[in-house]
C-alpha positions as CSV (number, residue, x, y, z in Angstrom):
1,M,10.5,5.0,-15.9
2,A,7.4,5.9,-17.5
3,D,7.3,7.0,-21.0
4,P,5.4,10.4,-20.8
5,F,4.8,10.1,-24.7
6,S,3.5,6.4,-24.5
7,R,0.3,5.6,-25.6
8,A,-0.6,3.0,-23.6
9,V,-2.5,2.5,-20.4
10,A,-3.2,-0.4,-18.0
11,L,-6.6,-1.4,-16.2
12,V,-6.3,-2.9,-13.0
13,V,-9.5,-4.5,-11.9
14,N,-10.8,-6.1,-8.9
15,P,-12.3,-9.5,-10.1
16,T,-14.7,-9.8,-7.2
17,R,-16.8,-7.0,-8.2
18,P,-18.9,-7.5,-11.3
19,A,-19.5,-3.7,-11.3
20,A,-15.7,-3.0,-12.2
21,K,-15.5,-5.6,-14.7
22,E,-18.5,-4.0,-16.4
23,L,-16.3,-0.8,-16.1
24,A,-13.3,-2.0,-17.4
25,A,-14.7,-3.3,-20.7
26,R,-16.1,0.4,-21.1
27,A,-12.8,2.3,-20.0
28,R,-11.2,-0.1,-22.5
29,S,-13.5,0.9,-25.4
30,W,-12.9,4.6,-24.3
31,W,-9.2,4.5,-24.4
32,E,-9.1,2.5,-27.7
33,A,-11.5,4.8,-29.5
34,K,-8.6,7.4,-28.9
35,G,-6.0,5.3,-30.2
36,W,-4.5,4.3,-27.0
37,T,-2.9,0.4,-26.6
38,V,-4.6,-0.9,-23.1
39,V,-3.6,-3.4,-21.1
40,V,-5.7,-5.3,-18.4
41,D,-4.9,-7.2,-15.4
42,D,-7.5,-8.7,-13.2
43,G,-5.3,-10.7,-11.1
44,D,-4.6,-13.8,-13.1
45,G,-1.3,-13.1,-14.0
46,Q,-1.9,-13.3,-17.3
47,S,-1.7,-9.7,-18.5
48,G,1.7,-9.4,-19.5
49,L,1.6,-6.0,-17.8
50,A,4.7,-4.0,-18.8
51,G,5.0,-1.0,-17.0
52,G,8.0,0.8,-18.4
53,R,5.6,1.2,-21.4
54,L,2.4,2.7,-20.0
55,A,1.6,6.5,-19.7
56,F,-1.1,5.8,-16.7
57,A,-2.3,2.8,-14.7
58,V,-6.3,3.1,-13.8
59,S,-7.2,1.0,-10.4
60,L,-10.5,-0.2,-10.7
61,G,-11.6,-1.2,-7.1
62,G,-11.3,0.3,-3.8
63,D,-8.1,0.4,-1.6
64,G,-7.0,-3.1,-2.1
65,T,-6.7,-3.0,-6.0
66,M,-5.2,0.8,-5.6
67,L,-2.4,-1.1,-3.1
68,R,-2.1,-3.8,-5.9
69,T,-1.9,-1.5,-8.8
70,V,1.1,0.7,-7.3
71,Q,3.0,-2.9,-6.3
72,L,2.4,-3.6,-10.3
73,V,4.0,-0.1,-11.6
74,L,5.9,1.3,-8.6
75,E,9.5,0.6,-9.9
76,F,8.2,2.1,-13.3
77,E,6.7,5.4,-11.9
78,V,3.8,5.2,-13.5
79,P,1.2,7.4,-12.2
80,V,-2.0,5.5,-10.7
81,L,-5.6,7.1,-11.0
82,G,-7.6,5.1,-8.5
83,V,-11.5,4.2,-9.6
84,N,-13.4,3.8,-6.7
85,F,-15.4,0.5,-6.0
86,G,-15.5,0.3,-2.4
87,N,-16.8,2.4,0.4
88,L,-15.2,6.1,0.7
89,G,-11.7,5.5,-0.2
90,Y,-8.7,7.1,1.3
91,L,-6.5,6.5,-2.1
92,T,-8.9,6.4,-4.8
93,Q,-9.7,9.5,-6.5
94,V,-12.9,9.4,-8.6
95,E,-16.5,7.8,-8.4
96,P,-17.4,5.2,-11.3
97,E,-19.9,7.9,-13.0
98,G,-17.0,10.3,-13.4
99,I,-14.6,7.9,-15.5
100,D,-14.9,9.7,-18.7
101,Q,-14.4,13.2,-17.6
102,A,-11.2,11.8,-15.6
103,F,-9.7,9.8,-18.9
104,S,-10.2,13.2,-20.9
105,R,-8.5,15.2,-18.0
106,L,-6.0,13.2,-18.1
107,V,-5.1,12.6,-21.6
108,A,-5.2,16.6,-21.4
109,G,-2.2,16.7,-18.9
110,D,-4.9,18.2,-16.4
111,Y,-3.8,16.4,-13.4
112,A,-1.2,16.5,-10.3
113,V,1.1,13.8,-9.3
114,E,1.2,13.3,-5.6
115,Q,4.3,11.1,-4.2
116,R,3.4,8.6,-1.2
117,M,6.4,7.0,0.8
118,T,6.6,3.7,0.6
119,L,8.4,0.6,2.4
120,E,11.6,-1.6,1.6
121,V,11.3,-5.2,3.3
122,E,14.2,-7.5,3.8
123,I,14.1,-10.9,5.0
124,V,17.5,-12.3,6.0
125,G,18.9,-15.1,7.2
126,A,19.5,-18.5,6.4
127,G,17.1,-19.9,3.5
128,A,16.0,-16.1,2.7
129,D,14.7,-15.1,-0.5
130,P,17.2,-12.7,-1.4
131,S,14.5,-10.6,-3.1
132,R,13.0,-7.0,-1.6
133,L,9.5,-6.4,-1.0
134,V,7.7,-3.0,-1.1
135,A,4.8,-1.8,0.6
136,L,2.6,1.4,0.5
137,N,0.5,1.0,3.6
138,E,2.2,-1.4,6.0
139,V,4.6,-4.4,6.9
140,T,2.9,-6.8,9.8
141,L,4.5,-9.6,11.4
142,E,2.1,-11.4,13.5
143,R,1.4,-14.9,15.3
144,Q,0.7,-17.8,13.1
145,A,-0.7,-20.1,15.5
146,P,-4.0,-19.1,17.7
147,G,-4.1,-18.6,21.3
148,H,-0.5,-17.5,21.6
149,T,1.7,-14.2,21.7
150,I,4.8,-14.0,19.8
151,H,8.0,-12.3,21.3
152,V,9.8,-9.7,18.8
153,A,12.8,-7.8,19.7
154,V,12.9,-4.8,18.0
155,S,16.1,-2.5,17.1
156,I,16.0,1.0,16.1
157,A,18.6,2.5,14.0
158,G,20.6,0.2,14.7
159,R,20.1,0.0,18.1
160,P,18.4,-2.6,20.3
161,F,14.9,-1.0,21.7
162,L,12.3,-3.6,23.3
163,T,11.3,-7.0,23.1
164,Y,7.8,-7.0,22.7
165,A,5.5,-9.7,23.8
166,A,2.1,-9.0,21.1
167,D,0.0,-10.9,18.6
168,G,2.3,-8.7,16.5
169,I,3.9,-5.6,15.1
170,I,3.1,-3.5,12.4
171,V,5.5,-0.9,10.4
172,A,3.2,1.4,8.4
173,T,3.4,4.6,6.3
174,P,1.8,7.4,6.8
175,T,-0.5,6.5,3.8
176,G,-1.0,3.0,5.9
177,S,-1.7,4.5,9.0
178,T,-5.3,4.6,8.3
179,A,-5.2,0.7,7.5
180,Y,-4.1,-1.9,9.9
181,N,-2.6,0.7,12.0
182,L,-5.6,2.4,13.0
183,S,-7.5,-0.8,14.0
184,A,-4.6,-1.6,16.3
185,R,-5.0,2.0,17.9
186,G,-1.7,3.9,16.1
187,P,-2.0,7.4,15.1
188,I,-3.8,9.1,12.4
189,V,-0.8,10.9,10.3
190,S,-0.8,13.1,7.4
191,P,0.2,10.9,4.3
192,H,2.3,14.0,3.3
193,L,4.8,13.4,5.7
194,R,7.5,11.1,5.8
195,A,7.8,9.0,8.9
196,M,7.4,5.3,10.0
197,I,4.7,4.1,12.4
198,L,5.6,1.3,14.7
199,T,2.6,-0.3,16.8
200,P,2.3,-3.1,18.4
201,I,-0.9,-5.4,18.2
202,S,-2.4,-6.6,20.8
203,P,0.4,-6.2,23.4
204,H,0.8,-8.4,26.6
205,M,3.1,-5.9,28.3
206,L,2.6,-2.4,30.1
207,F,4.7,-0.6,27.5
208,D,1.8,-0.4,24.6
209,R,2.4,2.8,22.8
210,S,3.3,3.4,19.3
211,L,6.6,5.1,17.9
212,V,6.5,7.6,15.0
213,L,10.1,7.2,13.4
214,E,12.4,9.4,11.3
215,P,12.0,7.8,7.5
216,D,16.1,7.1,8.2
217,E,15.6,4.9,11.5
218,A,15.4,1.7,9.8
219,V,13.6,-1.2,11.9
220,R,14.7,-4.6,12.4
221,L,12.0,-7.2,13.8
222,D,13.8,-10.6,15.7
223,L,11.4,-13.3,16.3
224,L,12.1,-15.4,19.5
225,D,11.1,-18.2,21.6
226,G,10.2,-20.7,18.9
227,R,6.5,-19.5,17.9
228,R,5.6,-19.2,14.3
229,A,4.8,-16.1,13.0
230,V,3.9,-14.6,9.1
231,L,4.9,-11.5,7.5
232,S,2.7,-9.8,5.3
233,V,3.1,-6.7,3.3
234,D,0.1,-4.5,2.3
235,G,-2.3,-7.3,3.8
236,S,-1.2,-9.8,0.8
237,I,1.7,-11.1,0.8
238,V,2.5,-13.4,3.3
239,V,6.0,-15.1,3.7
240,P,5.9,-17.8,6.9
241,L,9.1,-16.6,8.5
242,A,11.8,-19.1,9.9
243,L,13.5,-19.0,13.5
244,D,16.8,-17.9,12.2
245,Q,15.5,-14.9,9.8
246,S,14.7,-11.6,10.6
247,V,12.9,-8.3,8.9
248,L,14.4,-5.6,8.0
249,V,12.1,-2.5,7.3
250,S,13.3,0.7,5.8
251,A,12.0,3.8,4.2
252,G,11.7,2.8,0.2
253,A,13.8,4.2,-2.4
254,Q,10.5,5.2,-4.8
255,A,7.7,6.7,-3.9
256,A,4.1,5.7,-5.3
257,R,2.8,8.2,-7.6
258,I,-0.8,8.9,-7.2
259,V,-3.0,11.1,-9.7
260,R,-4.7,14.1,-8.2
261,F,-7.3,16.3,-9.7
262,G,-7.5,19.7,-7.4
263,Q,-6.8,19.7,-3.9
264,R,-7.4,15.8,-2.0
265,D,-9.0,16.9,1.6
266,F,-7.5,14.4,3.7
267,H,-9.2,15.7,7.1
268,A,-12.8,15.9,5.1
269,I,-12.4,12.0,4.0
270,L,-11.5,11.2,7.7
271,R,-14.6,13.1,8.8
272,G,-16.7,11.3,6.1
273,K,-15.1,8.0,7.5
274,F,-16.2,8.1,11.0
275,G,-19.3,10.2,10.8
276,L,-17.9,13.2,12.7
277,A,-19.8,16.4,12.7
278,D,-18.9,19.8,13.4
279,R,-19.8,20.9,17.0
């Protein structure tokens, strides 16, 4: 768990955005001038990030960088502040020009922490890595070879449900309902709920609807028919799945902790994303 009295902060930077790297240098100077220790992670794996000794982590990028930051510090329960360098972000909180004020509010304790549900992912079967993966947005099992569907037997809460013929299967959190799930025509779910959303990708079958499940209804995915598939977690961790392996997805034991300043209007963000106008 993060030490609330620690004077250390991590800056997690999107290395493909020069403006983010420039702002990281400015942010580092700001924190160090206040006597804080700063750790910078730009994706090279050399930062030595030690989440248990951090008071905060700051994501400098878009929602993708925010996801990476959450992955890095989740187990230590470190609050994450998102600075937006992408388009209008669902997860990021402040714009680059507002960082000085945002940092001052962090130091003063003038912020709230919003908890977001995560997913825990386990691959079981011969040769499977025993470690568990964690997702904030989604877990996706999808075809590896072009031109063919995969057949996936889905069980819910320990009971067989249906075998899907599709390009893949998404299991998403409410936070991830506006990510890959949305592009696959899945439902938009309030990020404040605890639920799992099961959405087929381009299903080749009559039943093509998403399911919204209770958080204790664990999902099992079994790959059939010998066709190759890959498992991705939040769009970045890719693991080929062997035929004698299965994927278990359940509600995560730990929630992501997102820094908020005041109320975050999720529906206003939706309107902005889709260019929706009032009647």
